N, C-alpha and C positions, 0 to 999 in steps of 0.2 A: 090261169085263174082270172075270172072277171072281177075286177076291183073298182069298176066305175071310172077307169082311167086315172086313178090316183097314184099308180105305181111310181111314175117319174117324180111327182111332187114329194111323195113319201121318201124316195131315195135321196132327194136333195136335203130333206130335213134330217134324215138319219146321218148323212154326211156331216151336217152342221153340228150334230150332237157329239161327234168325234169319240165314239165309244167302240166302234167295230175294230177288231184286231188290237185293241188295247189290252194291257195286262189286267187280270181279274181285279175288280175294284171292291173294296170292303163295303162301300155303300150299297152295292147290289148283293154281295154275298150274305150280308146280314139279313136282308129281306128274305131271301130264299131259305136261309138257315132257320129262321124263326117260323116261316111258313111250313116247312117240313114238320116242325114240332107241333105247331098249332093244329094242323090238319092230319097229322100222323100219316104222312105219305112219304115214300122213299125218294121221290123226285120232285123238284120244283125249279122253275126256270124264269129268268127275265130275258126276253128275246127282243130284238129289233128286226124289222122286216124292210128290206129295200125293194127295188123294182120286182125282183123275182127270186130273192134268196132270203132265207131265215138265218140270223146270226144269234146264237145264244151267248149271253154275257156271263153266264154262271154255270159252266160245266159241273156236273155232279160227281163224275168219276174221272180218274186219271186217263188221259189220252182220248177223252170223248170228242167226237167230231163236233165242231162248233158252228159249222155252216153247212147248209144244204138247200136243195130246191124248195121254194116255198110251196109248190104244188104237192110235195110229199108230206107236208106238215099238218098237224092238227090245227095249228094257229091260223091257217088260211081261213078256217071257219070263224074263228074268234073275231077277227078284225072286220068282218062283214056286219056285225051287230053291236050296238052300244052296250047291251046287257051281257052278263056272263054266258058262256057256252059250256054246257054240262053234258057229258056223255057217260052215263053210269056204266054201260057195258059196250066197249068199242066194237066187239065182234057182232053185236046185235044191231048196230046202227049202220045203215048202208052208206052213210057219208064217210065213215072211218074204217069199215071192215077190211078194206083192201090197202090201207096205207102201210108203208114199210114199218112204221112204229108198232103196228099191230102184228103184222105177219113175220117180222124179223126180230123185234125186241120184246114182243109179248106184252105190250101195254094194253091193259084192259079197262082202265078208267082215265078220263081226262076232264079237267075243269080249267077254263081260262077266261081271263078278262082282258079287254083291249086297253092299251096304254095310249092316251090321247094327249097331244101337245096343245098349247094355246093356239087357237084357230080352228080346233075341232078335228085335226087330221090324226087318225090312228097310226102310230109308228111302231107298235110292238105289242107284246103280250106278257102278262104274268100268268103262268100256268102250273098246274099240279098234275102229276101222273102217278098211277099205281099199277102193279102187275096183277091186281085182283079187282073184279068189279066191286063197286060200292055205291051207296046212296049218298046224296048231298042235300042237306036241308036248306030251308030258306035262311036260317041263321048262318049256315056255312057260306051261302052266296053273299050275304051282307058282309061277312068278314073278308071274303075274297075281294070284294069291291074295295074295302078299306085298304087291303094290302096293295091293290092296284093303284090307288091314289098315292100311296107311299112310294111305289116304284116310279110313278109319273114325276113326282117331285125330285127323286134322285136322278132320273134321266134329264130333267129340265135344268139341272145345275150347269151343264155345258152351255145351254142357251142363255141362262142368266148371266154367265160370264161374258158371252158375246154381247148381250144387251147392255151390260154394264160398260163394256168397252165403247159401245155406240154412244151411250150417254156421256161418258167422259170425252169422247171425241167431239160431240156436239157442243160441249162447254169449253173446249179448247179454243182460244181466240185465234183468228186468222191474222197474219202479218198486217200491220197498219202503217200506211204511209200518208202523212198529213203535215202540211205547213213546213216542209223541210225536215221533219222528224220521221224516222222509221223505227218500228219496234217489231221484233219477231223473237220466237223462242222455240226450244225443243225440250221435250220431257220423255225420259226413258224409264218406265217403271221397272222395279226389280222383280215384281210379280205381275199379276193381272192388272192391278190398278196401283195408283201412286198416292202417297200422302203429301206430295208436293202440290202446290197451287201456283199457277202463274196466270195473270190476267191483266188486261189493259182495256181502256175505253177512252173515247173523246167526250169532253163536255164542250161548252161553247168556246172557252178560251184556254182550256187545259187538256193535257194528256195525262191520264192517271194510270200508273203502272204498279203492279203488286206481285210480290213473290213471297210465299209462305211455305214452311216446312213443318208438318205435323209429326210429332214423335210417333214412331211405329210405322207399319207397312200395311199394304193391302186395304181391304174394304173398310175396316174401322177408321183408319187414318183418312181414307178418301172421303168418308161421310163427314168427318169433322172439317176437313179442308173445304168441302162444298158449303158448309155453314159459314165459314169465314168469308168465302167468296161472295155469298149472297149478302151478308151483312155489310161488307165494304162497298159492294156495288150500290146498295141502297143509299149510301151516304157519300157517293163519289163527288158530289158537288161541294163538299166541305173540304177544308184544309185537312191534311192527313192527321194532325194531332186532334182536331175537332171530331173527325170521323171515328178515331179510336176512342175518344172520350165517350161518344154515344154508343158505339157498338161493343166495346170491350167488356162491360159488366156481364152481359148475357153470354158472350163468347167465353169468358173466363169461367162462368158457372158451368157451361157445357163441358169445357176441357177438364175442369176439376172433377166433375162427376165421372168422367171417363178416365181419370187418372192419367191425363195426358197434358202436353203443353205444345205450343207452336211458336217457332221463330217467324218473324215477319219483317219485310221491308216494303213500305207503302209510300209511294212518292207521287207528287203532282207537279207537272212541268208546265210552265207558262209558254205557250207556243210562240208568242210574240218575242219574248226576250231570252228564252232558254233558262230562266231562273227555275231552280228545282227546290222544292220543299219536301222533306221526307221524315218519316219516323222509322227508326230501326229498333225493333223489339227483339233484342238478343240474337239478331241474325249475323251481322258483321261479315257477310260474304259478298261484298260489292266492291267493284274496282272501277275507277274513273280513268279512262284511257284518253290522254290528250292528243290533239292533232299533231303536236310536235314530237310525239313518240314517247313521252313520259307517262307515268301513271301514278295514281294515288289509291291506296286501300282505304275505304271508308269504314271506320270502326263503329261498333255499337256501344251505347252507354246505358241501355235499359235491359230489363229482364224480359223473357218471352211472355207471350199471352198465356195466362193460366198460372204464372208465377209472379207477375208484377204486383206489388202491393195495391190493394183496392183503393181507388181514388187518387193515387199518386200521379202527378202529371208526367207526360212523356217528353223526353228531350226531342228537339227539332233540329234536323240537319239542313243547312242551306248552302247551296253552291250553284254555279252556273254551268250549263252544258253549252260550251262555246261552239261556233261553227267548226266542223271536222272532228269534234269529240265523240266519244262513245262511252256508254255505261253498261257494264256487264254485271248481271245479277246471277247468283248461283245458289243452288241448294247444297247442303253439306255432302251429298253423294258425289258432287263434282270434284271433291278433294281426291277421290279415288282415281281420277284421271291423271293425277300427278303423283307426288310422293306421299299423299295423305295429310300434308300440312297446309298451312295458309299460303305457302309458296306456290301451290297449285293455281291460285288466282293470278299470280304473276305470270305463270305459264300460259294461262288463258289470254292475258293481255298481250303477251308476245305473239301468240298464235294469231290473234285477231289482226295485229299489225302486219304479220307476214302474209296472211291470206287476203286481207283487205275487204273482201266482200262478206257481209254478215251471213248471207245464206250459205255460202260455202264453209264459213267458220262453224255454223251450227250443224251442218252435215258432218263435218269432221268430229265435232263433239258427240253427235249421235252414234257414229261408228265406233268411237273409242269407248263410249259408255256401254254399248252392247257387247263389247269385247271384254271389258275388265271390271266394270263397276259392280259393287256388292251392296248397293243401296239405290233408292230412287235418285235419278239424276235429272235436274232441270237447270237450264241455262237460258237467260233472256238477254238480248242485246238491244239497247236503245241507242240510236245514232242520230246525229244532227248533221245535215249536209254542210259542205264546206262553204266558205265565204262567197264563192261564185255560184252557189246553189247546186253544185254537182254532188252526186252520190259520193259517200265516203269510199275512197280507194287508197291503197298504198302501193308504191312501186316496189321493185326488187324481185329477186328470184322466187320468193315465196308466193308470188301471185299466180304462178303457172298451175299449181295444183294445191289442194288443201293439205296443210301440215297438221298432223295430229296434235292435240293439246299436249304440251310438254315435250 
């Protein structure tokens, strides 16, 4: 079939949609079920077309063949034109009279509309078939086009998830190494996207680090988390308590409207002295790991965003990140990496000491989270180089390979 050389590009896009060979999906079944009723036809299909094969996503009868050569199909005609293809009597049309659907299945009527993805590439069809010839009015064609747009949106959900992942990836900060401080993190969503937020950036004299955990999962939580990130980035030149004082009224309004709340740890580090000033809004999942091997859990004394009394001041935590120290921030999903209690933070501190290298520590966290977590997991590590300026390392047997948290 001459498709203008679009076959390989279409095949790549169909692969990205990730719908071929998948179990029947209700989002497609509902479209064809309603189409059969509206147009009073026995057969309706949502199909995708790769380089040379047609795949139906909605078999109409048990054990129906779901893939076949594109050149044997009616839909090879449909994808050549932007408008619907209508064949009132397939035996009377030379384009279709010899197709297997006519000669073997007795199909006498066909109507199809191309399904086009963003960028203008047709990747499939929505089509109707009947075993009797029939007429098709202009009103029927308009309705078929509307059904096609519905099918396009259903198909595009896979691409939207990929696009969402791309956006989340673009907003994920890269590891930062500056003035003897290094900050890096890992985030493992429980679904497609995470309600956890981790972010950091440099100002003239400070390193600003944030971790927030929005109640809930997936896209609603991710949308709220993005709003928190944007608001705090806008005020990153302010001390944490001042930044919250400015940003929190609007953030709390959004969270309350969405019946949600968010815990937050927002800190600013003086890169010259290591002095840390932080606000902990109901988070309480932060551990300071000392160069001498000890550690302190940093507690929260305030309520989360969306629950804190309006206008009430936030408590400020102050401490110093000394040479060789590290700060671990975790979302509550990280508790699943241990026994589900606050002791999991102690396990993380022990693991960082054994592994030594923050990158290897975070890889161990990522692997453990993928294996056993039942919530979004985010862990951030902020380290300060030792007194001699060297990277933070620890000796001992644990340095040979990553030890899993706990």
